[in-house]
PQR file of N, CA, C, O and H, with PARSE charges and radii, in Angstrom:
ATOM      1  N   MET A   1       0.817  -1.198   0.000 -0.4000 1.5000
ATOM      2  CA  MET A   1       0.000   0.000   0.000 -0.0000 2.0000
ATOM      3  C   MET A   1       0.861   1.263   0.000  0.5500 1.7000
ATOM      4  O   MET A   1       0.605   2.188  -0.771 -0.5500 1.4000
ATOM      5  N   ALA A   2       1.884   1.306   0.865 -0.4000 1.5000
ATOM      6  CA  ALA A   2       2.757   2.483   0.938 -0.0000 2.0000
ATOM      7  C   ALA A   2       3.507   2.673  -0.376  0.5500 1.7000
ATOM      8  O   ALA A   2       3.726   3.804  -0.810 -0.5500 1.4000
ATOM      9  H   ALA A   2       2.092   0.555   1.491  0.4000 1.0000
ATOM     10  N   MET A   3       3.896   1.583  -1.002 -0.4000 1.5000
ATOM     11  CA  MET A   3       4.619   1.666  -2.272 -0.0000 2.0000
ATOM     12  C   MET A   3       3.720   2.252  -3.355  0.5500 1.7000
ATOM     13  O   MET A   3       4.185   3.023  -4.194 -0.5500 1.4000
ATOM     14  H   MET A   3       3.718   0.664  -0.650  0.4000 1.0000
ATOM     15  N   LEU A   4       2.446   1.896  -3.346 -0.4000 1.5000
ATOM     16  CA  LEU A   4       1.488   2.421  -4.317 -0.0000 2.0000
ATOM     17  C   LEU A   4       1.341   3.925  -4.163  0.5500 1.7000
ATOM     18  O   LEU A   4       1.271   4.647  -5.158 -0.5500 1.4000
ATOM     19  H   LEU A   4       2.068   1.270  -2.665  0.4000 1.0000
ATOM     20  N   ILE A   5       1.292   4.403  -2.927 -0.4000 1.5000
ATOM     21  CA  ILE A   5       1.175   5.848  -2.668 -0.0000 2.0000
ATOM     22  C   ILE A   5       2.424   6.569  -3.156  0.5500 1.7000
ATOM     23  O   ILE A   5       2.327   7.643  -3.749 -0.5500 1.4000
ATOM     24  H   ILE A   5       1.349   3.816  -2.119  0.4000 1.0000
ATOM     25  N   ILE A   6       3.592   5.990  -2.912 -0.4000 1.5000
ATOM     26  CA  ILE A   6       4.855   6.592  -3.369 -0.0000 2.0000
ATOM     27  C   ILE A   6       4.862   6.693  -4.886  0.5500 1.7000
ATOM     28  O   ILE A   6       5.248   7.725  -5.435 -0.5500 1.4000
ATOM     29  H   ILE A   6       3.671   5.118  -2.429  0.4000 1.0000
ATOM     30  N   VAL A   7       4.449   5.655  -5.557 -0.4000 1.5000
ATOM     31  CA  VAL A   7       4.409   5.654  -7.021 -0.0000 2.0000
ATOM     32  C   VAL A   7       3.426   6.707  -7.518  0.5500 1.7000
ATOM     33  O   VAL A   7       3.709   7.399  -8.495 -0.5500 1.4000
ATOM     34  H   VAL A   7       4.135   4.817  -5.111  0.4000 1.0000
ATOM     35  N   GLN A   8       2.285   6.836  -6.864 -0.4000 1.5000
ATOM     36  CA  GLN A   8       1.288   7.836  -7.271 -0.0000 2.0000
ATOM     37  C   GLN A   8       1.821   9.253  -7.068  0.5500 1.7000
ATOM     38  O   GLN A   8       1.621  10.121  -7.917 -0.5500 1.4000
ATOM     39  H   GLN A   8       2.056   6.273  -6.070  0.4000 1.0000
ATOM     40  N   VAL A   9       2.490   9.482  -5.961 -0.4000 1.5000
ATOM     41  CA  VAL A   9       3.070  10.810  -5.690 -0.0000 2.0000
ATOM     42  C   VAL A   9       4.143  11.128  -6.720  0.5500 1.7000
ATOM     43  O   VAL A   9       4.202  12.247  -7.232 -0.5500 1.4000
ATOM     44  H   VAL A   9       2.652   8.776  -5.271  0.4000 1.0000
ATOM     45  N   GLN A  10       4.984  10.160  -7.025 -0.4000 1.5000
ATOM     46  CA  GLN A  10       6.018  10.366  -8.040 -0.0000 2.0000
ATOM     47  C   GLN A  10       5.389  10.699  -9.388  0.5500 1.7000
ATOM     48  O   GLN A  10       5.879  11.581 -10.094 -0.5500 1.4000
ATOM     49  H   GLN A  10       4.936   9.252  -6.610  0.4000 1.0000
ATOM     50  N   GLN A  11       4.328  10.018  -9.749 -0.4000 1.5000
ATOM     51  CA  GLN A  11       3.655  10.280 -11.022 -0.0000 2.0000
ATOM     52  C   GLN A  11       3.052  11.675 -11.039  0.5500 1.7000
ATOM     53  O   GLN A  11       3.119  12.367 -12.055 -0.5500 1.4000
ATOM     54  H   GLN A  11       3.930   9.302  -9.176  0.4000 1.0000
ATOM     55  N   GLN A  12       2.462  12.096  -9.922 -0.4000 1.5000
ATOM     56  CA  GLN A  12       1.883  13.441  -9.844 -0.0000 2.0000
ATOM     57  C   GLN A  12       2.969  14.509  -9.987  0.5500 1.7000
ATOM     58  O   GLN A  12       2.787  15.504 -10.689 -0.5500 1.4000
ATOM     59  H   GLN A  12       2.408  11.534  -9.097  0.4000 1.0000
ATOM     60  N   TRP A  13       4.101  14.288  -9.311 -0.4000 1.5000
ATOM     61  CA  TRP A  13       5.208  15.241  -9.446 -0.0000 2.0000
ATOM     62  C   TRP A  13       5.736  15.272 -10.879  0.5500 1.7000
ATOM     63  O   TRP A  13       6.033  16.340 -11.415 -0.5500 1.4000
ATOM     64  H   TRP A  13       4.249  13.480  -8.741  0.4000 1.0000
ATOM     65  N   PHE A  14       5.850  14.113 -11.484 -0.4000 1.5000
ATOM     66  CA  PHE A  14       6.311  14.049 -12.868 -0.0000 2.0000
ATOM     67  C   PHE A  14       5.362  14.832 -13.775  0.5500 1.7000
ATOM     68  O   PHE A  14       5.807  15.633 -14.598 -0.5500 1.4000
ATOM     69  H   PHE A  14       5.610  13.246 -11.048  0.4000 1.0000
ATOM     70  N   ASN A  15       4.062  14.603 -13.626 -0.4000 1.5000
ATOM     71  CA  ASN A  15       3.068  15.313 -14.435 -0.0000 2.0000
ATOM     72  C   ASN A  15       3.148  16.822 -14.202  0.5500 1.7000
ATOM     73  O   ASN A  15       3.069  17.606 -15.148 -0.5500 1.4000
ATOM     74  H   ASN A  15       3.701  13.953 -12.958  0.4000 1.0000
ATOM     75  N   TYR A  16       3.305  17.220 -12.948 -0.4000 1.5000
ATOM     76  CA  TYR A  16       3.394  18.637 -12.612 -0.0000 2.0000
ATOM     77  C   TYR A  16       4.623  19.279 -13.236  0.5500 1.7000
ATOM     78  O   TYR A  16       4.527  20.357 -13.822 -0.5500 1.4000
ATOM     79  H   TYR A  16       3.370  16.583 -12.180  0.4000 1.0000
ATOM     80  N   THR A  17       5.783  18.628 -13.115 -0.4000 1.5000
ATOM     81  CA  THR A  17       7.003  19.210 -13.680 -0.0000 2.0000
ATOM     82  C   THR A  17       6.948  19.256 -15.205  0.5500 1.7000
ATOM     83  O   THR A  17       7.480  20.187 -15.810 -0.5500 1.4000
ATOM     84  H   THR A  17       5.860  17.752 -12.639  0.4000 1.0000
ATOM     85  N   GLU A  18       6.322  18.281 -15.826 -0.4000 1.5000
ATOM     86  CA  GLU A  18       6.154  18.310 -17.282 -0.0000 2.0000
ATOM     87  C   GLU A  18       5.285  19.495 -17.690  0.5500 1.7000
ATOM     88  O   GLU A  18       5.585  20.188 -18.662 -0.5500 1.4000
ATOM     89  H   GLU A  18       5.890  17.525 -15.335  0.4000 1.0000
ATOM     90  N   LYS A  19       4.212  19.723 -16.945 -0.4000 1.5000
ATOM     91  CA  LYS A  19       3.314  20.843 -17.236 -0.0000 2.0000
ATOM     92  C   LYS A  19       4.044  22.184 -17.072  0.5500 1.7000
ATOM     93  O   LYS A  19       3.925  23.069 -17.919 -0.5500 1.4000
ATOM     94  H   LYS A  19       3.969  19.161 -16.155  0.4000 1.0000
ATOM     95  N   VAL A  20       4.789  22.324 -15.987 -0.4000 1.5000
ATOM     96  CA  VAL A  20       5.536  23.560 -15.748 -0.0000 2.0000
ATOM     97  C   VAL A  20       6.599  23.752 -16.827  0.5500 1.7000
ATOM     98  O   VAL A  20       6.799  24.870 -17.299 -0.5500 1.4000
ATOM     99  H   VAL A  20       4.885  21.605 -15.298  0.4000 1.0000
ATOM    100  N   ASP A  21       7.275  22.690 -17.219 -0.4000 1.5000
ATOM    101  CA  ASP A  21       8.268  22.775 -18.296 -0.0000 2.0000
ATOM    102  C   ASP A  21       7.635  23.286 -19.592  0.5500 1.7000
ATOM    103  O   ASP A  21       8.204  24.144 -20.267 -0.5500 1.4000
ATOM    104  H   ASP A  21       7.113  21.781 -16.835  0.4000 1.0000
ATOM    105  N   ARG A  22       6.464  22.761 -19.935 -0.4000 1.5000
ATOM    106  CA  ARG A  22       5.781  23.220 -21.156 -0.0000 2.0000
ATOM    107  C   ARG A  22       5.390  24.687 -21.058  0.5500 1.7000
ATOM    108  O   ARG A  22       5.500  25.429 -22.034 -0.5500 1.4000
ATOM    109  H   ARG A  22       6.001  22.064 -19.386  0.4000 1.0000
ATOM    110  N   MET A  23       4.934  25.106 -19.881 -0.4000 1.5000
ATOM    111  CA  MET A  23       4.547  26.500 -19.688 -0.0000 2.0000
ATOM    112  C   MET A  23       5.749  27.433 -19.820  0.5500 1.7000
ATOM    113  O   MET A  23       5.660  28.485 -20.453 -0.5500 1.4000
ATOM    114  H   MET A  23       4.844  24.504 -19.088  0.4000 1.0000
ATOM    115  N   ILE A  24       6.869  27.043 -19.220 -0.4000 1.5000
ATOM    116  CA  ILE A  24       8.084  27.858 -19.301 -0.0000 2.0000
ATOM    117  C   ILE A  24       8.600  27.902 -20.732  0.5500 1.7000
ATOM    118  O   ILE A  24       9.015  28.959 -21.209 -0.5500 1.4000
ATOM    119  H   ILE A  24       6.942  26.189 -18.706  0.4000 1.0000
ATOM    120  N   GLU A  25       8.578  26.775 -21.414 -0.4000 1.5000
ATOM    121  CA  GLU A  25       9.017  26.721 -22.805 -0.0000 2.0000
ATOM    122  C   GLU A  25       8.160  27.637 -23.679  0.5500 1.7000
ATOM    123  O   GLU A  25       8.693  28.361 -24.519 -0.5500 1.4000
ATOM    124  H   GLU A  25       8.242  25.917 -21.026  0.4000 1.0000
ATOM    125  N   GLU A  26       6.860  27.615 -23.494 -0.4000 1.5000
ATOM    126  CA  GLU A  26       5.963  28.456 -24.273 -0.0000 2.0000
ATOM    127  C   GLU A  26       6.194  29.937 -23.961  0.5500 1.7000
ATOM    128  O   GLU A  26       6.202  30.769 -24.868 -0.5500 1.4000
ATOM    129  H   GLU A  26       6.426  27.028 -22.811  0.4000 1.0000
ATOM    130  N   ALA A  27       6.379  30.263 -22.691 -0.4000 1.5000
ATOM    131  CA  ALA A  27       6.647  31.649 -22.307 -0.0000 2.0000
ATOM    132  C   ALA A  27       7.957  32.133 -22.910  0.5500 1.7000
ATOM    133  O   ALA A  27       8.041  33.262 -23.393 -0.5500 1.4000
ATOM    134  H   ALA A  27       6.372  29.587 -21.954  0.4000 1.0000
ATOM    135  N   PHE A  28       8.973  31.288 -22.885 -0.4000 1.5000
ATOM    136  CA  PHE A  28      10.269  31.647 -23.465 -0.0000 2.0000
ATOM    137  C   PHE A  28      10.139  31.862 -24.969  0.5500 1.7000
ATOM    138  O   PHE A  28      10.674  32.830 -25.510 -0.5500 1.4000
ATOM    139  H   PHE A  28       8.905  30.371 -22.492  0.4000 1.0000
ATOM    140  N   ARG A  29       9.425  30.953 -25.648 -0.4000 1.5000
ATOM    141  CA  ARG A  29       9.227  31.072 -27.090 -0.0000 2.0000
ATOM    142  C   ARG A  29       8.491  32.365 -27.439  0.5500 1.7000
ATOM    143  O   ARG A  29       8.879  33.065 -28.375 -0.5500 1.4000
ATOM    144  H   ARG A  29       8.990  30.167 -25.208  0.4000 1.0000
ATOM    145  N   LEU A  30       7.451  32.678 -26.706 -0.4000 1.5000
ATOM    146  CA  LEU A  30       6.692  33.905 -26.962 -0.0000 2.0000
ATOM    147  C   LEU A  30       7.528  35.150 -26.685  0.5500 1.7000
ATOM    148  O   LEU A  30       7.419  36.143 -27.404 -0.5500 1.4000
ATOM    149  H   LEU A  30       7.136  32.109 -25.946  0.4000 1.0000
ATOM    150  N   ASN A  31       8.362  35.103 -25.650 -0.4000 1.5000
ATOM    151  CA  ASN A  31       9.212  36.235 -25.329 -0.0000 2.0000
ATOM    152  C   ASN A  31      10.238  36.479 -26.424  0.5500 1.7000
ATOM    153  O   ASN A  31      10.467  37.624 -26.814 -0.5500 1.4000
ATOM    154  H   ASN A  31       8.452  34.296 -25.067  0.4000 1.0000
ATOM    155  N   VAL A  32      10.854  35.421 -26.923 -0.4000 1.5000
ATOM    156  CA  VAL A  32      11.829  35.563 -28.011 -0.0000 2.0000
ATOM    157  C   VAL A  32      11.134  36.091 -29.262  0.5500 1.7000
ATOM    158  O   VAL A  32      11.666  36.968 -29.941 -0.5500 1.4000
ATOM    159  H   VAL A  32      10.668  34.491 -26.606  0.4000 1.0000
ATOM    160  N   LYS A  33       9.957  35.568 -29.571 -0.4000 1.5000
ATOM    161  CA  LYS A  33       9.201  36.015 -30.739 -0.0000 2.0000
ATOM    162  C   LYS A  33       8.866  37.500 -30.623  0.5500 1.7000
ATOM    163  O   LYS A  33       9.042  38.251 -31.582 -0.5500 1.4000
ATOM    164  H   LYS A  33       9.524  34.855 -29.019  0.4000 1.0000
ATOM    165  N   TRP A  34       8.386  37.927 -29.456 -0.4000 1.5000
ATOM    166  CA  TRP A  34       8.033  39.324 -29.250 -0.0000 2.0000
ATOM    167  C   TRP A  34       9.265  40.223 -29.368  0.5500 1.7000
ATOM    168  O   TRP A  34       9.200  41.297 -29.967 -0.5500 1.4000
ATOM    169  H   TRP A  34       8.243  37.317 -28.677  0.4000 1.0000
ATOM    170  N   SER A  35      10.388  39.779 -28.793 -0.4000 1.5000
ATOM    171  CA  SER A  35      11.623  40.561 -28.855 -0.0000 2.0000
ATOM    172  C   SER A  35      12.099  40.725 -30.295  0.5500 1.7000
ATOM    173  O   SER A  35      12.522  41.811 -30.690 -0.5500 1.4000
ATOM    174  H   SER A  35      10.441  38.907 -28.307  0.4000 1.0000
ATOM    175  N   LEU A  36      12.030  39.650 -31.078 -0.4000 1.5000
ATOM    176  CA  LEU A  36      12.443  39.731 -32.480 -0.0000 2.0000
ATOM    177  C   LEU A  36      11.502  40.630 -33.287  0.5500 1.7000
ATOM    178  O   LEU A  36      11.946  41.349 -34.182 -0.5500 1.4000
ATOM    179  H   LEU A  36      11.685  38.768 -30.756  0.4000 1.0000
ATOM    180  N   GLN A  37      10.216  40.590 -32.974 -0.4000 1.5000
ATOM    181  CA  GLN A  37       9.266  41.475 -33.656 -0.0000 2.0000
ATOM    182  C   GLN A  37       9.554  42.933 -33.321  0.5500 1.7000
ATOM    183  O   GLN A  37       9.498  43.792 -34.201 -0.5500 1.4000
ATOM    184  H   GLN A  37       9.855  40.006 -32.247  0.4000 1.0000
ATOM    185  N   GLU A  38       9.861  43.220 -32.065 -0.4000 1.5000
ATOM    186  CA  GLU A  38      10.190  44.590 -31.664 -0.0000 2.0000
ATOM    187  C   GLU A  38      11.474  45.058 -32.348  0.5500 1.7000
ATOM    188  O   GLU A  38      11.560  46.203 -32.791 -0.5500 1.4000
ATOM    189  H   GLU A  38       9.907  42.522 -31.350  0.4000 1.0000
ATOM    190  N   LEU A  39      12.461  44.185 -32.434 -0.4000 1.5000
ATOM    191  CA  LEU A  39      13.712  44.528 -33.106 -0.0000 2.0000
ATOM    192  C   LEU A  39      13.459  44.783 -34.584  0.5500 1.7000
ATOM    193  O   LEU A  39      13.992  45.739 -35.147 -0.5500 1.4000
ATOM    194  H   LEU A  39      12.391  43.255 -32.074  0.4000 1.0000
ATOM    195  N   SER A  40      12.656  43.944 -35.217 -0.4000 1.5000
ATOM    196  CA  SER A  40      12.314  44.125 -36.626 -0.0000 2.0000
ATOM    197  C   SER A  40      11.582  45.446 -36.837  0.5500 1.7000
ATOM    198  O   SER A  40      11.858  46.169 -37.794 -0.5500 1.4000
ATOM    199  H   SER A  40      12.223  43.168 -34.760  0.4000 1.0000
ATOM    200  N   ARG A  41      10.652  45.756 -35.944 -0.4000 1.5000
ATOM    201  CA  ARG A  41       9.902  47.012 -36.034 -0.0000 2.0000
ATOM    202  C   ARG A  41      10.836  48.209 -35.867  0.5500 1.7000
ATOM    203  O   ARG A  41      10.672  49.227 -36.540 -0.5500 1.4000
ATOM    204  H   ARG A  41      10.428  45.168 -35.167  0.4000 1.0000
ATOM    205  N   ALA A  42      11.809  48.088 -34.974 -0.4000 1.5000
ATOM    206  CA  ALA A  42      12.762  49.178 -34.753 -0.0000 2.0000
ATOM    207  C   ALA A  42      13.661  49.380 -35.968  0.5500 1.7000
ATOM    208  O   ALA A  42      14.000  50.512 -36.313 -0.5500 1.4000
ATOM    209  H   ALA A  42      11.942  47.262 -34.427  0.4000 1.0000
ATOM    210  N   ILE A  43      14.045  48.279 -36.616 -0.4000 1.5000
ATOM    211  CA  ILE A  43      14.938  48.366 -37.772 -0.0000 2.0000
ATOM    212  C   ILE A  43      14.179  48.822 -39.012  0.5500 1.7000
ATOM    213  O   ILE A  43      14.666  49.674 -39.755 -0.5500 1.4000
ATOM    214  H   ILE A  43      13.769  47.359 -36.336  0.4000 1.0000
ATOM    215  N   SER A  44      12.992  48.263 -39.245 -0.4000 1.5000
ATOM    216  CA  SER A  44      12.263  48.489 -40.491 -0.0000 2.0000
ATOM    217  C   SER A  44      11.243  49.617 -40.407  0.5500 1.7000
ATOM    218  O   SER A  44      10.792  50.118 -41.438 -0.5500 1.4000
ATOM    219  H   SER A  44      12.597  47.571 -38.641  0.4000 1.0000
ATOM    220  N   GLY A  45      10.882  50.012 -39.227 -0.4000 1.5000
ATOM    221  CA  GLY A  45       9.796  50.966 -39.070 -0.0000 2.0000
ATOM    222  C   GLY A  45       8.491  50.206 -38.951  0.5500 1.7000
ATOM    223  O   GLY A  45       8.428  49.002 -39.204 -0.5500 1.4000
ATOM    224  H   GLY A  45      11.247  49.604 -38.390  0.4000 1.0000
ATOM    225  N   ASP A  46       7.458  50.922 -38.566 -0.4000 1.5000
ATOM    226  CA  ASP A  46       6.176  50.257 -38.350 -0.0000 2.0000
ATOM    227  C   ASP A  46       5.143  50.578 -39.417  0.5500 1.7000
ATOM    228  O   ASP A  46       3.963  50.276 -39.240 -0.5500 1.4000
ATOM    229  H   ASP A  46       7.509  51.900 -38.361  0.4000 1.0000
ATOM    230  N   GLY A  47       5.559  51.180 -40.509 -0.4000 1.5000
ATOM    231  CA  GLY A  47       4.628  51.533 -41.579 -0.0000 2.0000
ATOM    232  C   GLY A  47       4.134  52.960 -41.444  0.5500 1.7000
ATOM    233  O   GLY A  47       3.823  53.601 -42.448 -0.5500 1.4000
ATOM    234  H   GLY A  47       6.517  51.426 -40.653  0.4000 1.0000
ATOM    235  N   LYS A  48       4.056  53.468 -40.230 -0.4000 1.5000
ATOM    236  CA  LYS A  48       3.627  54.845 -39.988 -0.0000 2.0000
ATOM    237  C   LYS A  48       4.818  55.792 -39.976  0.5500 1.7000
ATOM    238  O   LYS A  48       4.702  56.965 -40.331 -0.5500 1.4000
ATOM    239  H   LYS A  48       4.308  52.948 -39.414  0.4000 1.0000
ATOM    240  N   SER A  49       5.948  55.270 -39.568 -0.4000 1.5000
ATOM    241  CA  SER A  49       7.162  56.076 -39.527 -0.0000 2.0000
ATOM    242  C   SER A  49       8.320  55.246 -40.071  0.5500 1.7000
ATOM    243  O   SER A  49       8.259  54.019 -40.139 -0.5500 1.4000
ATOM    244  H   SER A  49       6.043  54.317 -39.280  0.4000 1.0000
ATOM    245  N   GLY A  50       9.358  55.949 -40.450 -0.4000 1.5000
ATOM    246  CA  GLY A  50      10.531  55.275 -40.993 -0.0000 2.0000
ATOM    247  C   GLY A  50      11.332  54.588 -39.906  0.5500 1.7000
ATOM    248  O   GLY A  50      11.023  54.711 -38.721 -0.5500 1.4000
ATOM    249  H   GLY A  50       9.407  56.946 -40.395  0.4000 1.0000
ATOM    250  N   PRO A  51      12.351  53.871 -40.310 -0.5600 1.5000
ATOM    251  CA  PRO A  51      13.187  53.171 -39.326  0.2800 2.0000
ATOM    252  C   PRO A  51      13.976  54.165 -38.476  0.5500 1.7000
ATOM    253  O   PRO A  51      14.313  55.260 -38.925 -0.5500 1.4000
ATOM    254  N   ASN A  52      14.254  53.768 -37.270 -0.4000 1.5000
ATOM    255  CA  ASN A  52      15.062  54.569 -36.359 -0.0000 2.0000
ATOM    256  C   ASN A  52      16.426  53.916 -36.215  0.5500 1.7000
ATOM    257  O   ASN A  52      16.526  52.690 -36.190 -0.5500 1.4000
ATOM    258  H   ASN A  52      13.980  52.879 -36.905  0.4000 1.0000
ATOM    259  N   PRO A  53      17.473  54.718 -36.120 -0.5600 1.5000
ATOM    260  CA  PRO A  53      18.796  54.125 -35.909  0.2800 2.0000
ATOM    261  C   PRO A  53      18.855  53.464 -34.541  0.5500 1.7000
ATOM    262  O   PRO A  53      18.324  53.986 -33.561 -0.5500 1.4000
ATOM    263  N   LEU A  54      19.504  52.316 -34.489 -0.4000 1.5000
ATOM    264  CA  LEU A  54      19.632  51.612 -33.220 -0.0000 2.0000
ATOM    265  C   LEU A  54      20.853  52.076 -32.435  0.5500 1.7000
ATOM    266  O   LEU A  54      20.849  52.068 -31.204 -0.5500 1.4000
ATOM    267  H   LEU A  54      19.936  51.892 -35.285  0.4000 1.0000
ATOM    268  N   PHE A  55      21.890  52.478 -33.152 -0.4000 1.5000
ATOM    269  CA  PHE A  55      23.082  52.979 -32.493 -0.0000 2.0000
ATOM    270  C   PHE A  55      23.850  53.839 -33.488  0.5500 1.7000
ATOM    271  O   PHE A  55      23.584  53.813 -34.689 -0.5500 1.4000
ATOM    272  H   PHE A  55      21.893  52.484 -34.152  0.4000 1.0000
ATOM    273  N   LYS A  56      24.795  54.592 -32.973 -0.4000 1.5000
ATOM    274  CA  LYS A  56      25.583  55.509 -33.798 -0.0000 2.0000
ATOM    275  C   LYS A  56      27.062  55.148 -33.667  0.5500 1.7000
ATOM    276  O   LYS A  56      27.583  54.984 -32.564 -0.5500 1.4000
ATOM    277  H   LYS A  56      25.011  54.613 -31.997  0.4000 1.0000
ATOM    278  N   VAL A  57      27.713  55.031 -34.803 -0.4000 1.5000
ATOM    279  CA  VAL A  57      29.138  54.748 -34.839 -0.0000 2.0000
ATOM    280  C   VAL A  57      29.802  55.823 -35.688  0.5500 1.7000
ATOM    281  O   VAL A  57      29.374  56.091 -36.810 -0.5500 1.4000
ATOM    282  H   VAL A  57      27.290  55.164 -35.699  0.4000 1.0000
ATOM    283  N   GLN A  58      30.827  56.424 -35.156 -0.4000 1.5000
ATOM    284  CA  GLN A  58      31.567  57.449 -35.888 -0.0000 2.0000
ATOM    285  C   GLN A  58      32.787  56.791 -36.533  0.5500 1.7000
ATOM    286  O   GLN A  58      33.578  56.129 -35.861 -0.5500 1.4000
ATOM    287  H   GLN A  58      31.174  56.206 -34.244  0.4000 1.0000
ATOM    288  N   VAL A  59      32.925  56.985 -37.846 -0.4000 1.5000
ATOM    289  CA  VAL A  59      34.047  56.403 -38.588 -0.0000 2.0000
ATOM    290  C   VAL A  59      34.900  57.545 -39.108  0.5500 1.7000
ATOM    291  O   VAL A  59      34.399  58.461 -39.760 -0.5500 1.4000
ATOM    292  H   VAL A  59      32.283  57.523 -38.391  0.4000 1.0000
ATOM    293  N   ILE A  60      36.192  57.486 -38.816 -0.4000 1.5000
ATOM    294  CA  ILE A  60      37.109  58.551 -39.214 -0.0000 2.0000
ATOM    295  C   ILE A  60      38.200  57.951 -40.094  0.5500 1.7000
ATOM    296  O   ILE A  60      38.837  56.962 -39.734 -0.5500 1.4000
ATOM    297  H   ILE A  60      36.599  56.742 -38.286  0.4000 1.0000
ATOM    298  N   LEU A  61      38.402  58.575 -41.261 -0.4000 1.5000
ATOM    299  CA  LEU A  61      39.489  58.172 -42.147 -0.0000 2.0000
ATOM    300  C   LEU A  61      40.626  59.162 -41.934  0.5500 1.7000
ATOM    301  O   LEU A  61      40.480  60.356 -42.199 -0.5500 1.4000
ATOM    302  H   LEU A  61      37.884  59.379 -41.554  0.4000 1.0000
ATOM    303  N   GLU A  62      41.752  58.660 -41.457 -0.4000 1.5000
ATOM    304  CA  GLU A  62      42.876  59.523 -41.129 -0.0000 2.0000
ATOM    305  C   GLU A  62      44.170  58.845 -41.543  0.5500 1.7000
ATOM    306  O   GLU A  62      44.494  57.762 -41.056 -0.5500 1.4000
ATOM    307  H   GLU A  62      41.870  57.690 -41.243  0.4000 1.0000
ATOM    308  N   ASN A  63      44.899  59.474 -42.430 -0.4000 1.5000
ATOM    309  CA  ASN A  63      46.172  58.934 -42.912 -0.0000 2.0000
ATOM    310  C   ASN A  63      46.025  57.497 -43.407  0.5500 1.7000
ATOM    311  O   ASN A  63      46.783  56.614 -43.006 -0.5500 1.4000
ATOM    312  H   ASN A  63      44.635  60.354 -42.826  0.4000 1.0000
ATOM    313  N   ASP A  64      45.065  57.273 -44.262 -0.4000 1.5000
ATOM    314  CA  ASP A  64      44.806  55.970 -44.863 -0.0000 2.0000
ATOM    315  C   ASP A  64      44.453  54.886 -43.830  0.5500 1.7000
ATOM    316  O   ASP A  64      44.590  53.693 -44.100 -0.5500 1.4000
ATOM    317  H   ASP A  64      44.449  57.990 -44.588  0.4000 1.0000
ATOM    318  N   LYS A  65      44.014  55.304 -42.686 -0.4000 1.5000
ATOM    319  CA  LYS A  65      43.566  54.356 -41.663 -0.0000 2.0000
ATOM    320  C   LYS A  65      42.141  54.709 -41.254  0.5500 1.7000
ATOM    321  O   LYS A  65      41.758  55.877 -41.181 -0.5500 1.4000
ATOM    322  H   LYS A  65      43.903  56.273 -42.467  0.4000 1.0000
ATOM    323  N   VAL A  66      41.391  53.682 -40.998 -0.4000 1.5000
ATOM    324  CA  VAL A  66      40.007  53.870 -40.575 -0.0000 2.0000
ATOM    325  C   VAL A  66      39.935  53.680 -39.066  0.5500 1.7000
ATOM    326  O   VAL A  66      40.410  52.676 -38.534 -0.5500 1.4000
ATOM    327  H   VAL A  66      41.702  52.733 -41.058  0.4000 1.0000
ATOM    328  N   HIS A  67      39.338  54.653 -38.381 -0.4000 1.5000
ATOM    329  CA  HIS A  67      39.153  54.584 -36.936 -0.0000 2.0000
ATOM    330  C   HIS A  67      37.659  54.570 -36.650  0.5500 1.7000
ATOM    331  O   HIS A  67      36.912  55.426 -37.124 -0.5500 1.4000
ATOM    332  H   HIS A  67      38.953  55.468 -38.813  0.4000 1.0000
ATOM    333  N   PHE A  68      37.245  53.603 -35.882 -0.4000 1.5000
ATOM    334  CA  PHE A  68      35.858  53.524 -35.458 -0.0000 2.0000
ATOM    335  C   PHE A  68      35.769  54.056 -34.035  0.5500 1.7000
ATOM    336  O   PHE A  68      36.496  53.617 -33.144 -0.5500 1.4000
ATOM    337  H   PHE A  68      37.851  52.907 -35.498  0.4000 1.0000
ATOM    338  N   VAL A  69      34.879  54.993 -33.842 -0.4000 1.5000
ATOM    339  CA  VAL A  69      34.675  55.564 -32.522 -0.0000 2.0000
ATOM    340  C   VAL A  69      33.229  55.320 -32.126  0.5500 1.7000
ATOM    341  O   VAL A  69      32.306  55.860 -32.735 -0.5500 1.4000
ATOM    342  H   VAL A  69      34.288  55.349 -34.566  0.4000 1.0000
ATOM    343  N   SER A  70      33.045  54.510 -31.112 -0.4000 1.5000
ATOM    344  CA  SER A  70      31.704  54.304 -30.585 -0.0000 2.0000
ATOM    345  C   SER A  70      31.801  54.108 -29.093  0.5500 1.7000
ATOM    346  O   SER A  70      32.592  53.301 -28.606 -0.5500 1.4000
ATOM    347  H   SER A  70      33.795  54.071 -30.617  0.4000 1.0000
ATOM    348  N   LEU A  71      31.006  54.838 -28.388 -0.4000 1.5000
ATOM    349  CA  LEU A  71      30.992  54.730 -26.934 -0.0000 2.0000
ATOM    350  C   LEU A  71      29.860  53.815 -26.529  0.5500 1.7000
ATOM    351  O   LEU A  71      28.719  53.998 -26.954 -0.5500 1.4000
ATOM    352  H   LEU A  71      30.363  55.494 -28.784  0.4000 1.0000
ATOM    353  N   LEU A  72      30.168  52.847 -25.722 -0.4000 1.5000
ATOM    354  CA  LEU A  72      29.165  51.893 -25.289 -0.0000 2.0000
ATOM    355  C   LEU A  72      28.018  52.598 -24.573  0.5500 1.7000
ATOM    356  O   LEU A  72      26.874  52.151 -24.656 -0.5500 1.4000
ATOM    357  H   LEU A  72      31.094  52.698 -25.376  0.4000 1.0000
ATOM    358  N   VAL A  73      28.301  53.668 -23.887 -0.4000 1.5000
ATOM    359  CA  VAL A  73      27.267  54.414 -23.177 -0.0000 2.0000
ATOM    360  C   VAL A  73      26.268  54.983 -24.165  0.5500 1.7000
ATOM    361  O   VAL A  73      25.079  55.068 -23.858 -0.5500 1.4000
ATOM    362  H   VAL A  73      29.230  54.031 -23.820  0.4000 1.0000
ATOM    363  N   LEU A  74      26.727  55.377 -25.349 -0.4000 1.5000
ATOM    364  CA  LEU A  74      25.838  55.971 -26.340 -0.0000 2.0000
ATOM    365  C   LEU A  74      25.055  54.929 -27.129  0.5500 1.7000
ATOM    366  O   LEU A  74      24.063  55.266 -27.776 -0.5500 1.4000
ATOM    367  H   LEU A  74      27.693  55.309 -25.599  0.4000 1.0000
ATOM    368  N   LEU A  75      25.483  53.668 -27.085 -0.4000 1.5000
ATOM    369  CA  LEU A  75      24.757  52.634 -27.812 -0.0000 2.0000
ATOM    370  C   LEU A  75      23.487  52.351 -27.084  0.5500 1.7000
ATOM    371  O   LEU A  75      22.704  51.505 -27.516 -0.5500 1.4000
ATOM    372  H   LEU A  75      26.288  53.394 -26.560  0.4000 1.0000
TER
END
C-alpha cells in the first residue's frame, strides 16, 4: 500500500514538472518572438514612420587608416 502511494506521488510530481516545463518553454518562445518582432519594427519601421537608428558609430578616415569611434554608453 505504501509503495502504491509513493508511485502515485512520483507520477503526480512528474506530471506537474512536465506541465511547468511546457509552460516555461511556451513563455520563453513567446518572449523571443516578441523581442524579435520589436527589433524588426525598430529596424524596419512600423509603416507609420521610418526606421530609427539603433546605435551611432563614428568612422574617421585619417592617414589611410580607418578609426571607429563608438561609446558603449551611447549605444
